BAKE-869645 format. One record per residue (C-alpha): residue in three letters; z, y, x; chain; residue number from 1. Coordinates in pm, 1 decimal, padded with zeros to 6 digits. Example, Ala and Ser with C-alpha at 12.3 -4.5 7.8 and 13.67 -1.06 7.14 Angstrom:
REM BAKE-869645
+------+----------+----------+----------+-------+-----+
| rest |       up |    north |     east | kette |  nr |
+------+----------+----------+----------+-------+-----+
|  ala |  00780.0 | -00450.0 |  01230.0 |     A |   1 |
|  ser |  00714.0 | -00106.0 |  01367.0 |     A |   2 |
+------+----------+----------+----------+-------+-----+
This chain:
REM BAKE-869645
+------+----------+----------+----------+-------+-----+
| rest |       up |    north |     east | kette |  nr |
+------+----------+----------+----------+-------+-----+
|  met | -00363.0 | -00099.8 |  00901.8 |     A |   1 |
|  leu | -00010.0 | -00273.6 |  00954.0 |     A |   2 |
|  gly |  00223.2 | -00123.3 |  01194.8 |     A |   3 |
|  thr |  00511.7 | -00391.6 |  01218.7 |     A |   4 |
|  val |  00550.1 | -00756.5 |  01162.6 |     A |   5 |
|  ala |  00903.2 | -00836.1 |  01301.5 |     A |   6 |
|  asp |  01090.8 | -01145.5 |  01316.6 |     A |   7 |
|  met |  01448.7 | -01077.6 |  01177.7 |     A |   8 |
|  gly |  01623.2 | -01414.1 |  01286.2 |     A |   9 |
|  his |  01447.5 | -01632.9 |  01032.9 |     A |  10 |
|  val |  01276.0 | -01365.0 |  00827.8 |     A |  11 |
|  arg |  00926.7 | -01222.7 |  00914.5 |     A |  12 |
|  val |  00895.4 | -00877.6 |  00737.4 |     A |  13 |
|  met |  00548.4 | -00666.8 |  00705.6 |     A |  14 |
|  ser |  00582.4 | -00293.5 |  00719.6 |     A |  15 |
|  leu |  00321.9 |  00001.6 |  00791.9 |     A |  16 |
|  val |  00577.6 |  00175.1 |  01023.3 |     A |  17 |
|  pro |  00483.1 |  00182.6 |  01377.3 |     A |  18 |
|  pro |  00672.9 | -00060.5 |  01597.5 |     A |  19 |
|  glu |  00820.2 |  00218.4 |  01820.6 |     A |  20 |
|  glu |  00954.4 |  00395.9 |  01502.2 |     A |  21 |
|  ala |  01106.2 |  00050.8 |  01345.7 |     A |  22 |
|  ala |  01266.8 |  00001.0 |  01701.6 |     A |  23 |
|  ala |  01413.9 |  00342.6 |  01712.6 |     A |  24 |
|  gly |  01661.1 |  00263.1 |  01429.9 |     A |  25 |
|  gly |  01559.0 |  00002.9 |  01159.9 |     A |  26 |
|  leu |  01339.4 | -00004.8 |  00862.5 |     A |  27 |
|  pro |  01493.3 |  00137.1 |  00505.8 |     A |  28 |
|  asn |  01392.5 | -00134.5 |  00218.7 |     A |  29 |
|  glu |  01118.1 |  00053.5 |  00071.7 |     A |  30 |
|  thr |  00935.5 |  00085.8 |  00389.1 |     A |  31 |
|  ile |  00898.8 | -00298.2 |  00424.4 |     A |  32 |
|  cys |  00578.6 | -00424.5 |  00234.6 |     A |  33 |
|  gly |  00730.0 | -00789.5 |  00208.0 |     A |  34 |
|  tyr |  00830.7 | -01074.3 |  00392.8 |     A |  35 |
|  trp |  00729.4 | -01429.6 |  00472.5 |     A |  36 |
|  glu |  00935.1 | -01707.4 |  00351.1 |     A |  37 |
|  glu |  00918.6 | -02081.8 |  00500.8 |     A |  38 |
|  ser |  00791.7 | -02325.7 |  00229.9 |     A |  39 |
|  gly |  00965.2 | -02603.9 |  00400.9 |     A |  40 |
|  ala |  00786.8 | -02960.3 |  00468.0 |     A |  41 |
|  gly |  00586.7 | -02802.5 |  00718.3 |     A |  42 |
|  gly |  00386.6 | -02613.3 |  00461.6 |     A |  43 |
|  ala |  00251.7 | -02261.1 |  00505.3 |     A |  44 |
|  pro |  00484.8 | -01958.7 |  00470.0 |     A |  45 |
|  thr |  00425.4 | -01776.4 |  00143.3 |     A |  46 |
|  phe |  00463.6 | -01387.6 |  00129.3 |     A |  47 |
|  arg |  00716.1 | -01200.6 | -00092.1 |     A |  48 |
|  glu |  00607.2 | -00848.4 | -00190.1 |     A |  49 |
|  asn |  00883.6 | -00604.8 | -00183.3 |     A |  50 |
|  pro |  00897.7 | -00442.2 | -00532.7 |     A |  51 |
|  ala |  01038.7 | -00128.4 | -00364.8 |     A |  52 |
|  phe |  00743.4 | -00073.7 | -00131.6 |     A |  53 |
|  val |  00504.8 | -00154.6 | -00417.3 |     A |  54 |
|  glu |  00675.6 |  00119.4 | -00611.1 |     A |  55 |
|  leu |  00638.1 |  00360.9 | -00307.0 |     A |  56 |
|  leu |  00265.1 |  00265.3 | -00244.3 |     A |  57 |
|  his |  00168.0 |  00369.1 | -00611.3 |     A |  58 |
|  arg |  00388.3 |  00649.1 | -00611.2 |     A |  59 |
|  val |  00213.1 |  00785.4 | -00298.1 |     A |  60 |
|  ile | -00143.1 |  00689.2 | -00426.5 |     A |  61 |
|  ala | -00075.9 |  00895.0 | -00780.6 |     A |  62 |
|  thr | -00043.5 |  01206.9 | -00585.8 |     A |  63 |
|  ala | -00221.0 |  01186.6 | -00264.8 |     A |  64 |
|  ala | -00532.8 |  01082.8 | -00432.8 |     A |  65 |
|  leu | -00556.7 |  01430.0 | -00591.0 |     A |  66 |
|  ala | -00599.9 |  01607.5 | -00266.1 |     A |  67 |
|  asp | -00797.0 |  01327.4 | -00085.0 |     A |  68 |
|  pro | -01151.7 |  01442.8 | -00031.6 |     A |  69 |
|  ser | -01326.3 |  01127.9 | -00072.4 |     A |  70 |
|  met | -01141.3 |  01047.7 | -00363.6 |     A |  71 |
|  arg | -01235.9 |  01401.4 | -00519.8 |     A |  72 |
|  glu | -01601.2 |  01323.8 | -00405.8 |     A |  73 |
|  ala | -01596.9 |  00981.2 | -00557.8 |     A |  74 |
|  ala | -01485.5 |  01147.4 | -00922.6 |     A |  75 |
|  lys | -01727.4 |  01414.4 | -00886.4 |     A |  76 |
|  arg | -02010.4 |  01177.4 | -00834.3 |     A |  77 |
|  gln | -01889.4 |  00952.9 | -01120.3 |     A |  78 |
|  gly | -01810.1 |  01243.1 | -01383.8 |     A |  79 |
|  glu | -01625.6 |  01024.8 | -01676.5 |     A |  80 |
|  gly | -01433.0 |  00736.6 | -01716.0 |     A |  81 |
|  phe | -01202.5 |  00576.1 | -01480.8 |     A |  82 |
|  leu | -01196.6 |  00581.2 | -01073.6 |     A |  83 |
|  tyr | -01063.4 |  00279.0 | -00932.5 |     A |  84 |
|  val | -00901.4 |  00236.2 | -00615.9 |     A |  85 |
|  ile | -01006.4 | -00078.6 | -00448.6 |     A |  86 |
|  asp | -00855.4 | -00286.2 | -00157.1 |     A |  87 |
|  leu | -01095.6 | -00249.6 |  00121.0 |     A |  88 |
|  arg | -01029.6 | -00593.7 |  00213.6 |     A |  89 |
|  thr | -01208.5 | -00756.7 | -00092.2 |     A |  90 |
|  pro | -01482.4 | -01006.7 |  00019.9 |     A |  91 |
|  asp | -01786.8 | -00852.8 | -00148.6 |     A |  92 |
|  gly | -01688.0 | -00459.6 | -00060.5 |     A |  93 |
|  pro | -01577.1 | -00194.7 | -00315.4 |     A |  94 |
|  gln | -01912.1 | -00205.6 | -00466.4 |     A |  95 |
|  gly | -01946.6 | -00604.9 | -00487.9 |     A |  96 |
|  asp | -01750.5 | -00840.3 | -00730.4 |     A |  97 |
|  val | -01408.1 | -00734.4 | -00695.0 |     A |  98 |
|  pro | -01146.8 | -00948.8 | -00801.9 |     A |  99 |
|  gly | -00840.9 | -00835.3 | -00982.2 |     A | 100 |
|  val | -00613.2 | -00881.5 | -00692.2 |     A | 101 |
|  asp | -00810.2 | -00600.7 | -00490.2 |     A | 102 |
|  val | -00789.9 | -00338.7 | -00750.3 |     A | 103 |
|  val | -00489.4 | -00125.0 | -00657.3 |     A | 104 |
|  gly | -00518.8 |  00096.5 | -00955.5 |     A | 105 |
|  ala | -00737.5 |  00357.1 | -01139.9 |     A | 106 |
|  phe | -00733.1 |  00731.3 | -01219.9 |     A | 107 |
|  ala | -00893.8 |  00856.7 | -01566.5 |     A | 108 |
|  leu | -01157.3 |  01127.1 | -01509.5 |     A | 109 |
|  asn | -01235.5 |  01430.0 | -01687.1 |     A | 110 |
|  arg | -01565.2 |  01621.8 | -01619.6 |     A | 111 |
|  gly | -01567.4 |  01488.6 | -01233.9 |     A | 112 |
|  val | -01186.1 |  01552.7 | -01191.0 |     A | 113 |
|  leu | -00929.6 |  01305.7 | -01132.0 |     A | 114 |
|  met | -00669.7 |  01366.8 | -01417.4 |     A | 115 |
|  ala | -00317.8 |  01417.2 | -01262.5 |     A | 116 |
|  gly | -00065.2 |  01174.9 | -01415.5 |     A | 117 |
|  ser | -00320.3 |  00959.1 | -01544.6 |     A | 118 |
|  tyr | -00298.5 |  00691.3 | -01239.9 |     A | 119 |
|  gln | -00223.5 |  00343.0 | -01356.4 |     A | 120 |
|  ala | -00125.6 |  00070.6 | -01096.2 |     A | 121 |
|  asn | -00280.6 | -00259.0 | -01151.3 |     A | 122 |
|  pro |  00021.5 | -00511.8 | -01177.3 |     A | 123 |
|  asp | -00215.3 | -00791.0 | -01072.2 |     A | 124 |
|  his | -00292.8 | -00637.8 | -00712.0 |     A | 125 |
|  arg | -00154.0 | -00841.6 | -00433.0 |     A | 126 |
|  leu | -00045.9 | -00708.2 | -00092.9 |     A | 127 |
|  val | -00136.4 | -01026.8 |  00082.6 |     A | 128 |
|  thr | -00402.1 | -01249.2 | -00054.3 |     A | 129 |
|  ser | -00594.9 | -01571.6 |  00124.6 |     A | 130 |
|  asp | -00836.8 | -01261.7 |  00251.6 |     A | 131 |
|  gly | -00562.1 | -01105.9 |  00450.5 |     A | 132 |
|  ala | -00333.4 | -00801.3 |  00379.5 |     A | 133 |
|  phe | -00421.5 | -00481.9 |  00182.1 |     A | 134 |
|  val | -00649.0 | -00219.7 |  00309.9 |     A | 135 |
|  leu | -00621.6 |  00105.8 |  00166.0 |     A | 136 |
|  pro | -00907.7 |  00401.2 |  00188.9 |     A | 137 |
|  pro | -00830.5 |  00578.4 |  00492.1 |     A | 138 |
|  gly | -00694.2 |  00889.6 |  00341.8 |     A | 139 |
|  leu | -00488.0 |  00691.7 |  00130.2 |     A | 140 |
|  asn | -00365.2 |  00463.0 |  00392.0 |     A | 141 |
|  gln | -00256.3 |  00759.1 |  00589.0 |     A | 142 |
|  ala | -00079.9 |  00927.5 |  00308.0 |     A | 143 |
|  val |  00151.7 |  00597.9 |  00265.9 |     A | 144 |
|  val |  00170.6 |  00554.3 |  00652.5 |     A | 145 |
|  asp |  00313.7 |  00911.7 |  00662.2 |     A | 146 |
|  glu |  00548.3 |  00843.9 |  00375.8 |     A | 147 |
|  val |  00688.5 |  00536.4 |  00537.1 |     A | 148 |
|  val |  00739.1 |  00714.6 |  00879.9 |     A | 149 |
|  arg |  00900.0 |  01012.0 |  00701.7 |     A | 150 |
|  leu |  01147.2 |  00780.0 |  00563.3 |     A | 151 |
|  thr |  01194.1 |  00562.8 |  00858.3 |     A | 152 |
|  arg |  01306.8 |  00883.5 |  01077.8 |     A | 153 |
|  glu |  01521.4 |  00983.4 |  00802.7 |     A | 154 |
|  tyr |  01690.1 |  00657.4 |  00786.2 |     A | 155 |
|  ser |  01751.1 |  00659.5 |  01161.6 |     A | 156 |
|  arg |  01920.9 |  01006.9 |  01165.0 |     A | 157 |
|  pro |  02325.3 |  00982.7 |  01181.3 |     A | 158 |
|  gly |  02444.5 |  00938.1 |  00827.2 |     A | 159 |
|  gly |  02072.2 |  00867.2 |  00703.1 |     A | 160 |
|  glu |  02153.7 |  00499.0 |  00608.3 |     A | 161 |
|  thr |  02184.7 |  00408.0 |  00251.7 |     A | 162 |
+------+----------+----------+----------+-------+-----+
């Protein structure tokens, strides 16, 4: 769930930081998912992903999934191979025909266990598509929100700006 879409003059940004947290002291770069650019001549704005946020997203998923009960249960059910993290906005659902832009990444499995250090981010995953903004599974979404809120609070403290 998105927390903030802010109009920063001529720039609209998207972040998972709740509006009240963003208003308290601004947003550090890595907490901004991306921004919309005007395409000119009355065309629809285009979304530009923030590489710093994409890196944060995958870093959090790589560690948080290992302790997430639903991810662990899915790994146990599957057993071997790779467990894919699917963007829940995908039109046919995670068990349907999933386009590459809706595959967030994958973990290697060994005897029903997610292998630490095995997470591979999918470079083709997009935060925003014609189907909307990304939607992570609940436990992973909460882990990402917790991290961006933590960073925003740290940034908002006196002397916290970088």
